[in-house]
C-alpha positions as CSV (number, residue, x, y, z in Angstrom):
1,M,97.1,-65.8,37.1
2,K,98.1,-62.9,39.4
3,S,101.2,-60.9,38.6
4,K,102.2,-57.9,40.8
5,K,104.7,-57.0,38.1
6,I,102.0,-56.6,35.5
7,R,99.6,-54.7,37.9
8,D,102.4,-52.4,39.0
9,A,103.4,-51.7,35.4
10,A,100.2,-49.7,35.0
11,R,101.4,-47.0,37.3
12,G,102.1,-43.8,35.5
13,E,101.1,-45.1,32.1
14,E,98.7,-43.5,29.6
15,C,95.2,-44.9,29.5
16,T,94.9,-47.5,26.6
17,V,91.1,-47.7,26.9
18,E,90.4,-44.1,26.0
19,L,86.6,-43.9,26.3
20,H,86.2,-40.5,24.8
21,P,84.9,-38.0,25.7
22,Y,85.1,-39.3,29.3
23,C,88.7,-40.4,29.5
24,C,90.6,-38.2,32.0
25,G,94.0,-39.2,30.5
26,D,95.7,-38.7,33.9
27,P,98.5,-41.3,34.2
28,A,98.6,-40.7,38.0
29,T,95.2,-42.5,38.1
30,T,96.0,-45.4,35.8
31,V,95.5,-49.0,37.0
32,L,95.0,-52.4,35.4
33,A,91.4,-52.9,34.5
34,H,90.6,-56.7,34.1
35,A,88.7,-57.6,30.9
36,P,85.9,-60.2,31.1
37,S,87.0,-63.7,30.2
38,P,85.2,-67.0,29.6
39,R,87.6,-68.6,32.1
40,K,86.3,-66.2,34.8
41,G,83.7,-67.5,37.1
42,G,81.7,-65.8,39.9
43,S,83.6,-63.0,41.4
44,I,87.1,-64.3,40.3
45,K,89.0,-61.7,38.3
46,S,90.5,-62.6,34.9
47,P,94.2,-63.2,34.8
48,D,96.3,-60.1,35.1
49,W,97.7,-60.5,31.5
50,W,94.1,-60.0,30.3
51,G,93.7,-56.4,31.2
52,A,94.1,-52.9,30.0
53,H,95.8,-49.8,31.5
54,A,92.8,-47.6,32.4
55,C,92.5,-44.2,33.9
56,S,90.2,-43.9,36.9
57,I,87.2,-42.7,34.9
58,C,87.6,-45.4,32.1
59,H,88.0,-48.0,34.8
60,D,84.8,-46.9,36.5
61,I,82.9,-47.0,33.2
62,V,84.3,-50.4,32.3
63,D,83.3,-51.8,35.7
64,G,79.9,-50.2,35.6
65,R,80.4,-47.8,38.5
66,R,80.0,-44.7,36.2
67,K,77.1,-44.4,33.7
68,T,77.5,-42.8,30.3
69,D,75.7,-42.6,27.0
70,L,78.1,-45.0,25.4
71,S,76.7,-48.4,24.3
72,S,78.0,-51.5,26.0
73,E,79.3,-52.6,22.6
74,E,81.4,-49.4,22.3
75,I,82.7,-49.8,25.9
76,H,83.7,-53.4,25.1
77,R,85.3,-52.5,21.8
78,C,87.5,-49.8,23.6
79,L,88.3,-52.2,26.4
80,M,89.5,-54.9,23.9
81,R,91.5,-52.3,22.0
82,G,93.0,-51.3,25.3
83,V,93.9,-54.9,26.2
84,F,95.7,-55.3,22.8
85,R,97.6,-52.0,23.4
86,T,98.5,-52.9,26.9
87,M,99.7,-56.4,26.0
88,E,101.9,-54.8,23.2
89,R,103.3,-52.3,25.8
90,L,104.0,-55.1,28.4
91,I,105.8,-57.2,25.8
92,E,107.9,-54.2,24.5
93,E,108.8,-53.3,28.1
94,G,109.7,-56.9,29.0
95,H,107.0,-57.5,31.6
96,I,105.6,-60.3,29.4
97,V,108.2,-62.5,27.6
98,I,107.3,-64.7,24.7
99,K,109.6,-67.6,24.3
100,S,110.2,-69.2,20.9
101,R,110.3,-73.0,20.7
């Protein structure tokens, strides 16, 4: 599922992935970094709601464009923590609405 509203909500936000010591923490570079998903196939991205607000450096590390000494497990752990933090933020800001039945 694509959502311009969710992708645009990343602009100017703090990085939720925080891959220290590499995270630049510059909100001007923050974008939505899609997390891997079992629903994903081939080169298709995960749904926009399954992503984290990531600064340019953290996004490059998550996507494998920048190499570090961090283990893949640590990168994945920080990304999943970032997805949780981002979803929480998106719900609080009203970009994602949970309807009760």
